[in-house]
C-alpha positions as CSV (number, residue, x, y, z in Angstrom):
1,X,45.8,125.2,96.5
2,X,47.6,125.2,93.2
3,X,45.5,124.8,90.2
4,X,46.2,121.8,88.0
5,X,47.5,122.6,84.6
6,X,45.4,121.7,81.6
7,X,47.6,123.2,78.9
8,X,46.9,120.3,76.5
9,X,43.2,120.9,76.6
10,X,43.8,124.6,76.1
11,X,45.8,123.8,73.0
12,X,42.9,121.8,71.6
13,X,40.6,124.7,72.0
14,X,43.2,127.1,70.7
15,X,43.7,124.9,67.6
16,X,39.9,125.1,66.9
17,X,39.9,128.9,67.2
18,X,43.0,129.1,65.0
19,X,41.1,127.2,62.2
20,X,38.0,129.3,62.8
21,X,40.1,132.5,62.6
22,X,41.5,131.5,59.2
23,X,38.1,130.7,57.9
24,X,36.7,134.1,59.1
25,X,39.6,135.8,57.4
26,X,38.8,134.2,54.1
27,X,35.3,135.5,54.3
28,X,36.3,139.0,55.4
29,X,38.9,139.3,52.6
30,X,36.6,137.8,49.9
31,X,33.6,140.0,50.8
32,X,35.8,143.1,51.0
33,X,37.1,142.5,47.4
34,X,33.6,141.6,46.2
35,X,32.0,144.8,47.7
36,X,34.8,147.0,46.4
37,X,34.5,145.6,42.9
38,X,30.7,146.1,43.0
39,X,30.5,149.6,44.5
40,X,34.1,151.1,44.6
41,X,33.2,152.7,47.9
42,X,35.1,152.5,51.2
43,X,32.0,153.5,53.0
44,X,30.1,150.4,51.9
45,X,33.1,148.2,53.0
46,X,33.1,149.9,56.3
47,X,29.3,149.4,56.7
48,X,29.7,145.6,56.3
49,X,32.5,145.6,58.8
50,X,30.4,147.7,61.3
51,X,27.4,145.3,61.0
52,X,29.7,142.3,61.6
53,X,31.1,143.9,64.7
54,X,28.2,145.8,66.3
55,X,26.1,142.7,67.5
56,X,29.1,141.2,69.1
57,X,29.8,144.5,70.9
58,X,26.2,145.0,72.1
59,X,25.8,141.3,73.3
60,X,29.2,140.9,74.9
61,X,28.0,141.8,78.4
62,X,24.9,139.5,78.4
63,X,27.1,136.7,76.8
64,X,29.6,137.2,79.7
65,X,26.8,136.8,82.3
66,X,25.6,133.6,80.6
67,X,29.2,132.4,80.6
68,X,29.3,132.7,84.4
69,X,25.9,131.0,84.8
70,X,26.1,128.1,82.4
71,X,28.7,125.6,81.0
72,X,31.3,127.8,79.2
73,X,32.3,125.1,76.8
74,X,28.6,124.6,75.8
75,X,28.3,128.3,75.2
76,X,31.4,128.1,72.9
77,X,29.8,125.3,70.9
78,X,26.5,127.1,70.4
79,X,28.2,130.3,69.4
80,X,30.7,128.8,67.0
81,X,28.2,126.3,65.4
82,X,25.3,128.7,64.9
83,X,27.5,131.5,63.6
84,X,27.9,129.4,60.4
85,X,24.2,130.1,59.6
86,X,24.9,133.7,58.5
87,X,27.8,132.6,56.2
88,X,25.7,129.8,54.7
89,X,22.9,132.4,54.0
90,X,25.3,134.6,52.0
91,X,26.6,131.6,50.1
92,X,23.1,130.5,49.1
93,X,22.3,134.1,47.9
94,X,25.5,134.1,45.8
95,X,24.7,130.7,44.3
96,X,21.3,132.0,43.2
97,X,22.9,134.8,41.1
98,X,24.8,137.1,43.4
99,X,24.3,138.6,46.9
100,X,23.2,142.3,47.2
101,X,24.8,144.6,49.8
102,X,21.7,144.2,51.9
103,X,21.9,140.4,51.9
104,X,25.5,140.4,52.8
105,X,24.8,142.7,55.7
106,X,22.0,140.4,57.0
107,X,24.2,137.3,56.8
108,X,27.2,139.0,58.5
109,X,24.9,140.3,61.3
110,X,23.4,136.8,61.9
111,X,26.9,135.3,62.2
112,X,28.1,138.1,64.5
113,X,25.1,137.6,66.9
114,X,26.0,134.0,67.6
115,X,29.7,134.8,67.7
116,X,29.0,137.1,70.6
117,X,28.4,134.0,72.8
118,X,31.9,132.7,72.1
119,X,34.4,135.4,73.3
120,X,33.6,135.8,77.0
121,X,33.3,132.0,77.4
122,X,36.6,131.4,75.6
123,X,38.5,133.9,77.7
124,X,37.0,132.7,80.9
125,X,37.8,129.1,79.9
126,X,41.4,130.0,79.6
127,X,41.4,131.1,83.2
128,X,39.6,127.9,84.2
129,X,42.1,125.6,82.5
130,X,45.5,127.3,83.2
131,X,47.7,128.2,86.0
132,X,48.8,131.8,86.5
133,X,52.3,131.0,85.3
134,X,50.8,129.8,82.0
135,X,48.8,132.9,81.3
136,X,51.4,134.9,79.4
137,X,52.3,132.0,77.1
138,X,48.7,131.3,76.5
139,X,48.1,134.9,75.6
140,X,50.8,134.7,73.1
141,X,49.2,131.8,71.4
142,X,45.8,133.4,71.6
143,X,47.3,136.5,69.8
144,X,48.7,134.1,67.2
145,X,45.3,132.5,66.6
146,X,43.7,135.9,66.3
147,X,46.4,137.0,63.8
148,X,45.8,134.0,61.6
149,X,43.0,135.9,59.8
150,X,45.7,138.4,58.7
151,X,48.6,136.0,58.5
152,X,47.3,133.0,56.5
153,X,43.9,134.1,55.2
154,X,44.8,136.9,52.8
155,X,47.4,135.0,50.8
156,X,45.2,131.9,50.7
157,X,42.2,134.0,49.6
158,X,44.2,136.0,47.1
159,X,45.3,132.8,45.3
160,X,41.9,131.2,45.5
161,X,40.2,134.2,44.0
162,X,42.6,134.0,41.1
163,X,41.2,130.5,40.2
164,X,37.7,130.7,41.7
165,X,35.4,133.3,43.3
166,X,34.2,134.4,46.7
167,X,31.7,131.4,47.0
168,X,34.6,129.0,47.5
169,X,35.9,131.1,50.4
170,X,32.5,131.2,52.1
171,X,32.2,127.4,51.8
172,X,35.6,126.8,53.4
173,X,34.7,129.2,56.2
174,X,31.4,127.5,56.9
175,X,33.2,124.1,57.2
176,X,35.7,125.4,59.7
177,X,32.9,126.1,62.3
178,X,32.2,122.4,62.7
179,X,35.8,121.6,63.5
180,X,35.8,124.2,66.3
181,X,32.6,122.8,67.8
182,X,34.1,119.3,67.9
183,X,37.2,120.6,69.7
184,X,35.1,122.4,72.3
185,X,32.9,119.2,72.7
186,X,36.0,117.1,73.4
187,X,37.3,119.5,76.1
188,X,33.8,119.7,77.6
189,X,33.6,116.0,78.0
190,X,37.1,115.7,79.5
191,X,36.6,118.2,82.3
192,X,33.9,118.5,85.0
193,X,32.1,121.8,85.0
194,X,30.9,123.1,88.4
195,X,27.2,123.4,88.5
196,X,26.4,127.1,88.9
197,X,23.2,128.3,90.4
198,X,21.5,131.2,88.7
199,X,21.4,133.3,91.8
200,X,19.9,136.7,91.5
201,X,18.6,138.4,88.3
202,X,20.5,139.2,85.2
203,X,20.5,142.8,86.4
204,X,22.3,141.7,89.6
205,X,24.9,139.9,87.6
206,X,25.3,142.9,85.4
207,X,25.9,145.1,88.5
208,X,28.4,142.6,90.0
209,X,30.5,142.6,86.9
210,X,30.6,146.4,86.8
211,X,31.5,146.6,90.5
212,X,34.6,144.4,89.9
213,X,35.8,146.9,87.3
214,X,34.8,150.0,89.2
215,X,36.9,149.0,92.3
216,X,40.1,149.2,90.3
217,X,40.9,152.6,88.8
218,X,43.7,150.9,86.8
219,X,41.3,148.6,85.1
220,X,39.1,151.5,84.1
221,X,42.1,153.3,82.7
222,X,43.0,150.2,80.7
223,X,39.5,150.1,79.2
224,X,39.6,153.7,78.3
225,X,43.0,153.4,76.7
226,X,41.9,150.2,74.8
227,X,38.9,152.0,73.4
228,X,41.0,154.7,72.0
229,X,43.5,152.2,70.6
230,X,40.7,150.2,68.9
231,X,39.4,153.4,67.3
232,X,42.7,154.0,65.6
233,X,43.3,150.4,64.7
234,X,39.8,150.2,63.3
235,X,40.7,152.9,60.8
236,X,43.6,150.8,59.4
237,X,41.4,147.6,59.4
238,X,38.7,149.2,57.3
239,X,40.9,151.2,54.9
240,X,43.8,148.9,54.2
241,X,41.9,147.1,51.4
242,X,40.6,150.2,49.5
243,X,44.0,151.9,49.9
244,X,46.0,148.9,48.4
245,X,43.4,148.1,45.8
246,X,43.5,151.6,44.5
247,X,47.0,150.9,43.1
248,X,47.2,147.1,43.1
249,X,45.2,143.9,42.6
250,X,43.6,141.3,45.0
251,X,46.4,138.8,44.7
252,X,49.1,141.4,45.6
253,X,46.9,142.7,48.4
254,X,46.6,139.2,49.8
255,X,50.4,138.7,49.7
256,X,51.0,142.1,51.2
257,X,48.6,141.5,54.1
258,X,50.2,138.1,54.9
259,X,53.7,139.7,54.9
260,X,52.4,142.4,57.3
261,X,50.8,139.8,59.6
262,X,54.0,137.9,59.8
263,X,55.0,140.6,62.3
264,X,52.3,139.2,64.6
265,X,53.6,135.7,64.0
266,X,57.2,136.6,65.1
267,X,56.2,138.4,68.3
268,X,53.3,135.9,69.1
269,X,55.6,132.9,68.8
270,X,58.2,134.6,71.0
271,X,55.6,135.4,73.6
272,X,54.2,131.9,73.4
273,X,57.7,130.5,74.2
274,X,59.1,133.0,76.6
275,X,56.3,135.3,77.7
276,X,56.8,138.6,79.5
277,X,58.0,138.5,83.1
278,X,57.6,142.0,84.4
279,X,57.4,145.8,83.5
280,X,54.0,145.1,81.7
281,X,52.9,148.8,81.8
282,X,56.1,150.2,80.4
283,X,56.4,147.5,77.7
284,X,52.7,148.1,76.8
285,X,53.2,151.9,76.3
286,X,56.4,151.6,74.3
287,X,55.1,148.9,72.0
288,X,51.9,151.0,71.4
289,X,54.0,154.1,70.6
290,X,56.1,152.2,68.1
291,X,52.9,150.7,66.6
292,X,51.5,154.1,66.0
293,X,54.6,155.3,64.3
294,X,54.7,152.3,62.0
295,X,51.0,152.7,61.2
296,X,51.6,156.2,60.1
297,X,54.4,154.9,57.9
298,X,52.1,152.5,56.2
299,X,50.1,155.2,54.5
300,X,53.1,157.3,53.4
301,X,53.4,156.1,49.8
302,X,51.6,153.9,47.2
303,X,54.6,151.5,47.2
304,X,53.6,148.0,48.1
305,X,57.1,147.1,49.5
306,X,57.1,150.2,51.8
307,X,53.5,149.4,52.9
308,X,54.5,145.8,53.6
309,X,57.6,146.7,55.6
310,X,55.8,149.2,57.8
311,X,52.8,146.9,58.1
312,X,55.1,144.1,59.3
313,X,56.6,146.3,62.0
314,X,53.1,147.6,63.1
315,X,51.6,144.1,63.5
316,X,54.7,142.9,65.3
317,X,53.8,145.4,68.1
318,X,50.2,144.2,68.5
319,X,50.7,140.9,70.4
320,X,53.1,142.6,72.8
321,X,50.5,145.4,73.6
322,X,47.6,142.9,73.9
323,X,49.6,140.5,76.0
324,X,50.4,143.2,78.6
325,X,46.8,144.5,78.6
326,X,45.4,141.0,79.0
327,X,47.8,140.1,81.9
328,X,47.2,143.3,83.8
329,X,43.4,142.8,83.5
330,X,43.3,139.0,84.1
331,X,45.3,139.0,87.3
332,X,43.0,141.6,88.8
333,X,39.7,139.9,88.1
334,X,38.2,137.2,90.5
335,X,37.9,133.9,88.6
336,X,34.2,133.4,89.5
337,X,33.3,136.7,87.7
338,X,35.7,136.3,84.7
339,X,32.9,135.8,82.2
340,X,30.8,138.8,83.0
341,X,33.8,141.1,83.5
342,X,35.4,140.1,80.2
343,X,32.0,140.8,78.7
344,X,32.2,144.3,80.1
345,X,35.8,144.8,79.1
346,X,35.1,143.5,75.6
347,X,32.2,145.9,75.1
348,X,33.8,149.0,76.6
349,X,37.3,148.6,75.2
350,X,36.0,148.0,71.7
351,X,33.6,151.0,71.5
352,X,36.4,152.7,69.5
353,X,35.8,150.2,66.6
354,X,32.2,151.4,66.3
355,X,33.5,155.0,65.8
356,X,36.1,153.8,63.3
357,X,33.8,151.6,61.3
358,X,31.1,154.4,61.2
359,X,33.3,157.3,60.1
360,X,36.6,155.9,58.5
361,X,35.0,154.8,55.2
362,X,33.1,158.1,54.8
363,X,36.2,160.1,55.8
364,X,38.3,158.3,53.3
365,X,35.8,159.0,50.5
366,X,35.5,162.6,51.5
367,X,39.3,163.2,51.9
368,X,39.8,161.6,48.5
369,X,37.2,163.9,47.0
370,X,38.7,167.0,48.6
371,X,42.3,166.2,47.6
372,X,41.3,164.9,44.1
373,X,43.3,161.7,44.7
374,X,40.3,159.4,45.0
375,X,39.5,156.9,47.7
376,X,43.1,155.6,47.8
377,X,44.6,159.0,48.7
378,X,41.8,159.6,51.2
379,X,42.5,156.2,52.9
380,X,46.2,156.9,53.2
381,X,45.7,160.2,54.9
382,X,43.2,158.7,57.4
383,X,45.6,155.9,58.2
384,X,48.5,158.3,58.8
385,X,46.4,160.6,61.1
386,X,45.3,157.5,63.1
387,X,48.8,156.3,63.5
388,X,50.1,159.6,64.9
389,X,47.2,159.8,67.3
390,X,47.9,156.3,68.6
391,X,51.6,157.2,69.3
392,X,50.4,160.3,71.2
393,X,48.0,158.2,73.4
394,X,50.9,155.8,74.2
395,X,53.1,158.6,75.5
396,X,50.2,159.9,77.6
397,X,49.7,156.6,79.5
398,X,53.4,156.2,80.5
399,X,53.1,158.3,83.7
400,X,49.6,156.9,84.7
401,X,50.2,155.5,88.2
402,X,46.9,153.5,88.5
403,X,48.0,151.3,85.5
404,X,51.4,150.6,87.0
405,X,49.8,149.6,90.3
406,X,48.0,146.7,88.6
407,X,51.3,144.8,88.3
408,X,51.8,142.3,91.1
409,X,48.2,142.3,92.1
410,X,46.5,138.9,91.7
411,X,43.2,139.6,93.3
412,X,41.4,136.5,92.2
413,X,43.9,134.3,94.0
414,X,42.9,135.9,97.3
415,X,39.4,134.5,97.0
416,X,39.2,130.8,98.0
417,X,36.4,130.4,95.5
418,X,38.8,131.5,92.7
419,X,39.7,127.9,92.0
420,X,36.2,127.2,90.8
421,X,36.1,126.3,87.2
422,X,33.2,127.2,84.9
């Protein structure tokens, strides 16, 4: 039985996540500049990034199990709405005279805990709503929404910081959460969610999710590869601000980040219109290899134009790589287990971020001390090393047979219950 298309409802959810992504980007940019101005340390910036990410990583699997047991749209509403509490806490602290590093860490952690409920439900909802033929286009748009925090937020934040301060950015971010909750509520009201019985314990659901992954060697290889990729990407994510701020100002940084993120806009729009038809594994490897080369180029010189050019090319590769990984995984996961499996995939594939966030800031400070070039020089060296290693990983996955075998396998369609919507 062919699944009915609900692309319009997906677009409503996607628009909400686009707005939320822009708001989150404003907060991330503003707090990064605030912490750098207060401490001058890349390690402190990395600590805040780590604490904002770690709860989401640790809670991703339980959140995926909940997404398979309860109404996925309701889970999205709770996650998005309550994550505003952490941002509001930081805003209140700043309005009372300035937020300390500890207070910022507390607020970011609170927000991340509730955000963990969102991602598995959002990804599983995409499968609920769309047909297989629409997955690739949807993935392109999802990449575009994710890139909005890099595409639109930096330039907006840079200009706003020129006329105001970080409190305005936090206020805007807090307001965006309510718009995304409204969008999820409208979609929830317009579709009928199947009533899922909570059969078995949470441990059983945990085990079932892992069994789906363990049966496919190619999926396990994708997860391993993704974890390595996120480790190298995390280095760039943490160090781009201290690197650029070492020779420029926040306004220029915002403009440069937006120019770089335009690369994601170009490829995400193309994927949203045309999609990818075949050769996913090869396209994934080549786009990843080029991305590593361009990342290394980003740290070559303290010239903002060179940085922006290489950054544009690097970010142009990301949606292509992510689109291929998402398609290969999604078409090999039964629909009724999408929530818990995406929770597993999200947790395992992003372990690399934990390593990057934990060591990249310290590494940049130490490299800067050893070379005598300060944190900016240390950040550039770390970025270049990460880019080279990413390119090497890409070359290593080209001959992996188990990944290539994932193409053309649509396991969830073989199960009659796959048409069930969450």
